[in-house]
C-alpha positions as CSV (number, residue, x, y, z in Angstrom):
1,M,0.2,0.3,-0.1
2,D,2.7,2.8,1.2
3,K,4.9,1.6,-2.6
4,M,1.4,2.6,-4.4
5,M,0.6,5.8,-1.7
6,K,4.0,7.2,-2.9
7,E,3.2,6.6,-7.0
8,Y,0.1,8.2,-6.8
9,L,1.8,11.4,-4.6
10,D,3.8,11.1,-6.9
11,R,1.9,11.4,-10.0
12,S,-0.1,13.9,-8.3
13,R,2.7,16.3,-8.0
14,D,3.7,15.5,-11.5
15,I,0.0,16.8,-12.3
16,I,-0.9,19.9,-10.5
17,G,3.0,21.3,-10.4
18,E,4.5,23.4,-7.7
19,R,1.9,26.5,-6.7
20,T,2.0,29.6,-4.5
21,P,0.1,30.2,-1.5
22,D,-2.1,32.4,-3.5
23,E,-2.9,29.7,-6.8
24,I,-3.9,28.0,-4.0
25,A,-6.2,29.1,-2.1
26,H,-7.8,30.2,-5.9
27,D,-7.2,27.1,-6.6
28,D,-9.4,25.8,-3.0
29,T,-12.3,28.0,-3.7
30,V,-13.1,26.7,-7.3
31,V,-12.9,23.3,-5.7
32,E,-15.6,24.4,-3.1
33,S,-17.5,25.7,-5.8
34,L,-17.7,22.8,-7.6
35,N,-18.6,21.1,-4.8
36,L,-21.1,23.0,-3.9
37,G,-22.2,22.3,-7.0
38,L,-21.8,25.2,-9.5
39,P,-20.7,25.1,-13.3
40,I,-16.8,25.4,-13.9
41,K,-17.4,29.1,-15.2
42,V,-19.0,30.3,-12.9
43,A,-16.9,28.3,-9.8
44,L,-14.5,30.1,-11.8
45,T,-15.5,33.8,-11.4
46,V,-15.9,33.2,-8.3
47,A,-11.9,32.5,-7.3
48,G,-11.8,35.1,-9.1
49,K,-13.4,37.6,-7.7
50,K,-12.1,36.5,-4.2
51,H,-8.5,36.5,-5.4
52,P,-8.1,38.6,-8.8
53,S,-5.1,37.9,-9.2
54,E,-4.5,34.3,-9.5
55,A,-8.5,34.5,-11.6
56,V,-8.5,32.5,-14.8
57,Q,-8.7,33.5,-18.1
58,W,-11.1,30.7,-19.8
59,N,-12.0,31.2,-23.0
60,S,-14.4,27.8,-25.3
61,E,-11.2,26.7,-26.5
62,N,-9.7,25.8,-23.1
63,I,-12.9,25.7,-20.7
64,D,-13.1,21.7,-21.3
65,D,-8.8,21.6,-20.5
66,I,-9.5,23.7,-17.3
67,A,-13.0,22.0,-16.3
68,A,-10.5,18.4,-16.4
69,H,-8.1,19.7,-14.6
70,Y,-10.2,21.4,-11.1
71,E,-12.5,17.6,-11.3
72,Y,-8.2,16.2,-11.4
73,L,-7.7,18.7,-7.9
74,K,-11.4,18.2,-6.5
75,E,-11.2,14.4,-6.5
76,H,-7.7,14.4,-5.5
77,E,-8.8,16.6,-2.7
78,A,-11.4,14.0,-1.6
79,I,-9.3,11.1,-1.5
80,M,-6.6,13.3,0.2
81,Q,-9.2,14.0,2.9
82,K,-10.3,10.0,2.7
83,L,-6.8,9.4,3.3
84,Q,-6.5,11.3,6.4
85,K,-9.0,10.1,8.4
86,M,-7.4,6.3,7.6
87,K,-4.0,7.6,9.3
88,K,-6.0,8.7,12.0
89,R,-7.9,5.7,13.1
């Protein structure tokens, strides 16, 4: 299990990349909005208003890629929360 966990964490680091605290705060706001059921465009608008220096510029050509990225972050966060709960047991 530890090897599989390490591989997952290494891969997720490659996908997510290095982020500043401001980028993390923006991304967290997008994920929170998605968890509330808001569509990606609304979630990006909410996060952009809350963290204007990190606002993501999107258009019809890149919105699907952006949506996929944030869906990955959403799932990653859910996995990390489950792992934290398992670790506390």
